[in-house]
N, C-alpha and C positions, 0 to 999 in steps of 0.2 A: 591671728594678727602677725603681720610681718615685722620682724625685729632685726633688720639688716642681715637676713639669712642669705647664704650663697647657694646657688645650684651646685650640687655635687655629682649628679649623674643624669644623663639623658639617654634615651633609647628610642630610636625610630619605631613607630608602631605601624601605621598605614596612612595612605592619603597624605594629608598635611598635619599629621598628629605625632607628637612625641610624648613619651612618658618622661616626666620631670621630677627629680627628687632633690629636696633641699637638705642642707646640713643638719636640720633639726628633725629629720625623718618624715616631714610632710612630703607626700608625692601625689601626683595625679596625672591624668592624660589631658594634654593641652592641644586643642585644635587651632592651628595657626591660619586656617583658610580665610579668616576675616582680615588678615593683614595683607593679603595678596594684591589688594587694590588701594593701598594706603600710601601711594607715592612711589617715586622712581627707585628708591633703595630696596623696596620689597618686590619689585617686578620680577627680578631674577628667581625669586623663590617659587614662582609658578612652575618652573622646570623642576620636576620631582628629583631628577638626578642632582641638581644643585641644592635643592631643599634638604636632601639627605646628607649634605656635607656639614651640617651644624656641628659646632664644637662648644665647649664651655670656655668662656673668656670673661674675665672681670666679674666672675660670680654669677653669670647669666648665660643664656643660650645666644649664640652669635653665628653668623655665616661669613664666608670668605670675602664678601663684598662690603662688609662693615655693618650690615643690618643686624640689629639685636633688639631684644624686648626687655624693658625695665624689669628687674627681678621682683619688685613689689607687685607688678601686674601679673607676672607668672605665679607668684605666691597666691594671689587672690583667685586666679583661675584654677589652681590646684585645690584650694579650699572648696571652691564651687563644684569641682568634679567629684567630690567625695572625700578627698584627702585621706592619707593614711596608707592605703594599699594600692593606689594607682588605678583602681577600678572605679569607673564612674557609677554614680548611684542609678538604680533602675528608674526608667521613665514611668511617670504615673499619669 
């Protein structure tokens, strides 16, 4: 459960994915490809060179054009990806 936690570390992985770590230790791999067609602010993220320019700003992941993802959404995605070690759970 998200308790106003901030993103403390991000690391580009591959494609449209980053490893995201929160200040409480929860981490996971988040695939941002679902966001690429969610309006004009996310269009630039389709360019992988631009996508890889993500930074931590305001406690979440953000890009130079002002695109960002709500930290509570990232937290939920990290929990769903296996949370804890940044390695997604095996597919069943």
